[in-house]
N, C-alpha and C positions, 0 to 999 in steps of 0.2 A: 475463655472458650469454655461453654458446657460439658459436662461430662460425656456427652454422648455425641460432640462434635467430631471427636479424632477419626471417627473412617471418613466422614465429610471433607475433613481436611486432608489427609492422605490420599483421598480419590480426586481432590482438587488438584494437589500437586501433580499428582500421577498424570492428570489430563493435560494440564500446564504443559509440564515437562516433554509428552506426546508431542503434543502442537508444536513446541519448539524444535523437536527432533524431524517433523514434518518440514519444517521451514516455514511454518506460517505463524510468525511473528505477532502479527494483528490479533488473529483469534486468540493466542496465547495469552497476550496481554488483557484482552477484553475479558478472559476466562478467569485469571487472577483479580482483576478488578473486581468481577460480579461477584466472586467468592468473598473478597474481603467486605464489600457491601453487606451480604448477607451474613457478617459476624464471624465466617471462617477466616483464622488466621493461624500463622507460625512463621517462625523465622525463615522457614525454607520456601514457603509459599512468596514471602516478600521479596525474598532472593531471586525468585523465578520470576516475578512480576518485574523486577528492575533488568533482567537479563532479557527479558521480552523485549522490554522499550529500546534497549540499545541493541538488539538485533533489529529492529524495525528500522533502525537509522538515525533515531532521536537520541545523539550522545549527550546534547546540552539536557534536555528533557530527563534524561537516566539517571545523569549525575545528580540535577536538584532531586529525585525521587530517591537516589541512595541514601543522600544526605538526610531528607527528611525521614527514612524509614533508620536510619541510623544502622546501616548493614556494616559500617566497619567496627562498631560497638560488639558486634556478636562474635569476633575473633575466630569465625569459621575461616577455612582456608578459600573455599569457593565465593564468599561474599567478599575477602581480602584481595583476590583475584580480579573479581569483577570491576574493583576501580580501576586497575588497569587495562581491562578491555576497554572501558569507557573511554578513557582519557586517549588511551591509543585511536579508538574511533573518532574522537573530536580532533585529533592531529591530523587524520585524515580527511577530515572536513574541511581543513585548512588548504591555503596556498602552500607549494612545497617549501617556500622560503620561509614560512610562519608556523612549521610543523614543531620544529626541535622544542620549544619549551612545554608542549604538550607530550611529546616521545619521552622526555625525561622525567615527567611526571608518572607516565605509564611505567616505564622502567623500575621507578623507585618503588611503585605499588606492587608490581610483580615480585620484585626481589624482597621485598618484605614479607610479602606472603611465603616464598621459598624459604625464608629464614625462621619464620614461624613454624612452617609444617614440614620443612624437607621434601614437599611433593616434587614431583616430576613437573607437572604441569605448569604451575608458575616458573620452575626453573628455566624452561624450553621458551616460555614467553620472554622472560627476563633475558635470556641469551639472542632472542630473536632481535629485542630492540636494543640492547646493546650493540648487536652489528648494525642495526639501522643507524645507530648513533655514531657509528664509525669506530667503535671499540672491539674490532674484531677479536682480540684476545682475550679480553673479559667475556665475550660470547662464548667463545672457544671452551674457555675454562667450564662452563655451565654447561656446554653441550656435551663435553668428552664422556663425562661418566654414564650419562644417557647412552649415547651410542654403545659403550663397554658393556654395559647391561642388558640390551637388545630389548625386545619388545614382548609383553605378557601374551598376547593373543587377542585382545578387544581391539575395536577400532582406534579408539583414542590412543593407547599404547603403542599401536604400529605407526600412526602418522606423528606421534612426537617423536620416535625412532627416525621417522625420515626427515623430519625438520632437524633434528640433530646432524644426521647425514649431509644433508644439505650445507648447513652452516658450516660443517668442517671441510666441505669441498669434495667429497666423497659422492659426486652426483650419480654415477652409474650403479652404484651398490644402494644409493635411495630408491633409484626406477626399479630396481628389482623388487625391491619390497613393497612399492607402489602396486606393481603389478599383481601381488598375492593381496593386499588390501581391497583391490576391487572387485575382489570376489568374495569379500566378506559380508555375510548377511547383516551384521550390524551397523552398516555404513548408510545411516539416514540420509535424506536429502538435505536436511539443514545443515547436520554435521559435516557432510561433504562441502556445502556451500560456505560454510566456516574455514576448512582447510583451503579451499580453493584461494579466498580471498587473501588469507595469511601469505600463502606460497607467492600469490601475483604481486603484494605489496614487497616481499622481500625482493623478488627479483626487478622489480621496477626501480626499486632503490640501489642496486646491486649489492645487496647484501648475500645474495646468493646466485649461482649461475643460471642465467635466464632459459637456456636450451634445457637443461632437464628438469627446472620447475615448469616449464610449458608443456613437458612430457608427461609429467606426473599428474599436471592441473587437467590435461585430456582425460586422463584415465580416470581421475575421481570426480569430474564436475557431475553433477546431479542430471538425470533426465529433464527434458523439457516439460514446460507448463502447457499443458493443452485449454484452449477455448473452444466450444463447439456452438454451432447452429445447423437446423435443417428443418424437414418439413411437417407440419402436423398432418395427421391424417387419424382415420378411425382404427381401433383396435381390431385384431384378429386377421385370418386370412393370409395369403401367401406373401401379400404386399409387408405386413409387419413381419413376418418370418424372415423375409429376405432383408429387412433393415438390419433386426437382430445379429442376423449371420454377419452382414458387411461390418458393421460396429465394432461388433467384437474380434472380427480380424483385422479392423483396423488397429484397435487399441492393442492387440496381441502383438501386432508387427512394430509397433512404436512405445516403448516404455515411457510412462511419465512420471512427475512428480507429484502433480496436482491437475486437477481438471475443473473447470470453471465454467459456467453458463445457466441458460436459463432452464425452465422446467413445464415448458408446455407439454401437450398431448403428442404423440409420436416419436420422432427423433430425439426430442431432449429427453424425455423419460427413459428413455431405451439407454443412450447416452449415461444417465444417471446411475440406471440399473447395473450395467455392466461395469461402470467406475466402483461402484459399492462392492460388486463381486469380486473385484481384483484386488481390492484394498487400496484403491487410489483416492488421495485426499480429495474430497469434492467439495467445493463452494457453490451455492445456488444464487444466482442473482434475479431478483424479481423486479419488472419495471414499474408496478405500481400496487395499491393496496391489495392484499393475497385474495380477499372475498372476490372482487372483481376479477383477478387475474383468472381465478379457478372457474368462472362462469364462461370467460371471454376464451381461454386458452387452453383448458383443460377439459371441461365437461363438454365444450362444443366437438369433440370427438368421440363422446360416448362415457357415459358414466363409469363405466369398467377404468378408465384411466384415475379417476379422482383417487381410489384408495391406493393405487401405483404412487402417483403423484405424493400423497400423504407418508406413504414409507420411504419414499428417497429423500422428501425434505426432513423427516425425521431422522436419517441415518446420515444426513451431509454433516461434514464437519461446521461449516458455517451457512447462514442465509442471509444474505444484503438485499435491502431494497434500493434501488436506484433513487426512487420517489416513494412516499405512502399516499400520494393523493389517489383519489377515486379515479377512475377510468371516464374520460371525458370524449372518447370516439376520435382520437389523435393519435395519427402514427408517430408523430414525436416521442410519445409515450413509450412505445415499443423501441425507437431507435435508441433512446436516452438507456434503456436495459442493455441493448447490446451493445452498445459504444462503452457502457460502464464495464461489462464484461470483458471486453476484448483490452481495454485499457489495465484493468485490475489483472489480469493474465500477465501484459507486461510488467506490471509492478512486483510481481509475485516471482517471475522469473528474473528479475535484476535482483531481488532479495536472493535468488537460489544461485547467484552466478551462472545461468543458464539462458537458455532461448524459450521462447514461446511459439507454438504451431497452432494452427486454426484446422478444425475438422469440420466440415460440411457435407451434409447429406443432402444430396439433388437428386432430383426425378426428372429426367432428360425430357419425358414427356409435357412437363409445366414448366419448365425453365424458361423457355423462349417467352410465355404468356407473361410471365412477372419479370422481364429484362429490366423495364425502366421503373421498377417500384422503389418508392424511396424508403420503405423499411421491408424486412425479411431476409432471406439467405441470400437473394442475389446482391442486394445492399451490401450484406456483412462482407459476402466474399469481395466486392469491389473494394470496400474501404480499406478492409485488412491487406489487401494486395497493393492498395495503392501508397500505403506506407510501409512498404518493403516487406511483408509478412510472408512466411511460409503456409500454403493451404494444402492439407490432405483431403482431396475432394472424394467423396463416398456417392459413387451413382445405385440408386434403388429404383427401380422402376414397380408398376402394379400398386400403387399406393391409393388408398381410397379417400380421396380427397373431398368426400361428402359431409362437410362439417355444417353444424346447426348453431349459429351464432345468436344470443339473445338479444333482445332490443337494450341499446344502450344511450344514455343522454347525447344530444347533439346541441351545439353551441349556437346562437342565432344566425341567422345567414349573413356572410360578410364577416364574420368573427377571423381575426388573423391569428395565428398562433405559432411559435417557434422556437428553436433552441438556440440560447444566449448565454454569455459569461454575465453575472451578476453581481455588482460591487458596492459593498457598505462600509463606509468610513467614518471614525466619529475621533474627537480630540479629548483625549482624557485630560482633565486639568482646566476645560473650559471655565467651568462654573467657578473657579477662583479668579479669573481675570476681572479687573476693576474697569470702571468705564474708560479710565484714559487709556487702558491697554486694548479695548477692542477694534479700534481703527488700525494698531498694528498688527493685530490678529488677523484682521480682514486681509489686510492688503499682502503680507508677508507669509502668513501660514496657509489661507485658504486661496491666496492669489497664485502661490507657488503651485498647491495642487492644481488650479485652473490651469497652470503653465503646462503642466505634465500633460494634461489631458488634451491642451491644443496641440501639442507635439504629435499626437497619435492621430489627429485627424479624423477623417469618415470612419474609423474603425470604432470610434465612439459613436454609439448610435443615440443615445439619449444622457443627459446629466441633468442633475438637480441638486440643489444646496439648501439648506437653512441652518442658520447659525455656525454650529461647528461641524456638521454631517455632510457627507457628499453620498449620492446615489447615482451609480453609472452604469449603462446596459453596454456592453462590448461585443463585438461581432464574434471574436475568436478568443479562445482561452487563452492561448500563449500571449496575445497580446495584453489581455486582461492581467496576466501574472506578471508581465513586463510593466504594466501601468503601475500596480499596487507596491513592487519593489521600488519603481522610481521614486513614487510617491513618499515612501519610507525613508529613502536615500535622500530626499530633497529638504528632509525634516530632522536629519540627523543631529543637526547643530541649530537650536532655535533661536529666532532673532533676539537680539539685544531689547530689553525694554519691556518685556511680556510679566517680569516679577515673577517667574515659577521657579526661581532659584529653590531646592531643597523639596519641590514637590515632583511627585510623578505625573510626567506629562508626555505626550507623544500620541501617535495617531493608533488606532487599533482597526482592523480592516479584517472583513470578513468577503470571501469570494466562494460563489457557488456556479454551476450550471446546470441549465435543466430549461424545461418548456414555460414559456410565459406568453400571456396574451398582448398584443398590440392594437391600440385603438386610439380615440379621442376621449379627452375628459369631457363628459356631458356637462359640468359644472362652469368651468373656465375656459374650456375649448382647446386647451394644449394637448398635445401628443401624451397619451397614456400608455405607459406599460406595468402590468399588474398581473397578479397570480400567485397562488399559496407559495410557490418556489421564491417569488420576490420577499413575501412576509417571512418565509423560512432564513433566507440569507439576512435580513436585519435582524433575526435574532439571535445570528452568530458573533457580529461585531462586539456587543454588551461583554461576551463571556470570554473575549480574546484578550491575551495579556497586552499591555501596552508595550508598543513598537514592534509588535508580531504582525502577522498576516497569518489566518486560518482557511485552510479553503475544504471543501467538503469532499467526499469519496468521488462522487461523479466528476467533479473538477480536477482532482488527482489523476484520475483514470483517464481523462481526457488529454491531459500534458503526457501521460504516458503513452497513449495510443498513438498521438502525433510526435513521439519521440523528440519531446522538447527538453533536450540533456542539457539545457543550459539552468534547469531547475532542480532543486530538491524538495520532497515533500514527504517529512518525518511524520509519522504517526503520533498523533497525542492521546488518541483514546475516544472512547464515547463519551460526549460533554454535554451535559444538561444546558438546554438553551434556554434564554431568558424568557420571561414571561411564562413559564408553564408549557413552552413549545414542545416539550419532549427530548429525546436524546438523539445525538447526531454523531456518528464517526467524523472525527474532524484531523486534518493534517497541518502541520507548520510548513509554511512555504517559504523558501530561502534561494538565492541563488548559489549554484554549484559551483565549488573551487575550482579554479582551472587546474 
């Protein structure tokens, strides 16, 4: 590292730590990865990067990165204890009857960190793991000195004391301390979420008394995550003033850990401004290319919105694109943006062990006229509530809706476009097959994939194959996830006779959700499904690890929005796609342990 890089390194470490404290593990990991790509590095930054990946839910990826960066070699207590955190998370990724070996690894790692340092943080975690493993006496022996010492005053000291008291069966005393912790200003959303997750796991296993743990978790649970939508309108006048007062009152009445949404003129920008003023962690979701979004959804309400848009965009913690394609006058593009925002709110709420709430600005005078629209506020309200979500409705009248939209490209008459799940998969190791093995591969491997697709009937709208590759369009994101997982499981054991022993072989699968065209191939006359999002999905599969399924952020968001709890989507990071197709935030899809 150059002599002048130290301040940049300190700033990067502080930014990653701040984002982790806010409970935004995804942006924390991206921030650390970007700093390291820029040549900024330190043992602390490497530790924070692995910790962020672990906090995102990817225990397997976190351990691989932990080993690749040799964090154990640093001897630092935080790095040593982080191995215990990762093994513990890995344990809870398994079925209950498969957890013990991983819990034993976690207990050993925390105990080693305590022996090296004498610090209370690894000691209390080792104590809890011994209790989880059924060795209450060993756990109590570590917890007793912590309980006797009391708390020093900061959040982590306080909850360490609470955990020790719970392990010792002193639930009433623990609850009294928790009531004081709830008022401590240092208790950030990410910190609270980690505590709640730990206490819930201990209670579910019977290591601590469930009623006391539940009462403490209720006290410490982070505030909900908000997702917003609302009307576009021109700036100025009583309409904007009324909207600003109503939005401010709604945010004052409901504390939030984070707020997620778009940045169109009118209600969106006011939500963003009010969140920034209150220090609420803000994530912006743009539905398509920014230049086109500003033209269609910001400047259309008047030039004064543009400067406000830029200020909010630059002050947001993160800006995500549901798609970076240009605007093609298709409502599906706006729908994808709003669905992605709603799904990411639910993903963030899960990460924070909290709930997600929708805030919707409605104008009663125009609500009836847009009741049947497929995109916009009414559609967002209906979808959120159809999936069991809670909505805070903010009624605002007198909005100036005289928007001026620029001309936009229109597809030819009769063009059909819709939102679908897109799946690409290929078989790594195919090029190593000899002529004699190809019929076995065709019948057993590709035939097995064909049979999986057959099992899902009409949900598979289109399929194609060439050699070792499969391309499918599927009507529903959850069905696409099941198909991909079934395909992988069908190929867990490869057929005998392929001659691939000693070679890395297996399927690599990429799944995306987005708007694509549907038509007829003008050359061969077959049905044709095409568009930029199809090409983007094809670029995911080559960078996917063998035997893994990677999905995009819109796909992960749709699974969360639909409350598809049979799946886990663990953040991989921003991955450079094949054939110079840019970077994309990707998640590893797996079945959730029962």
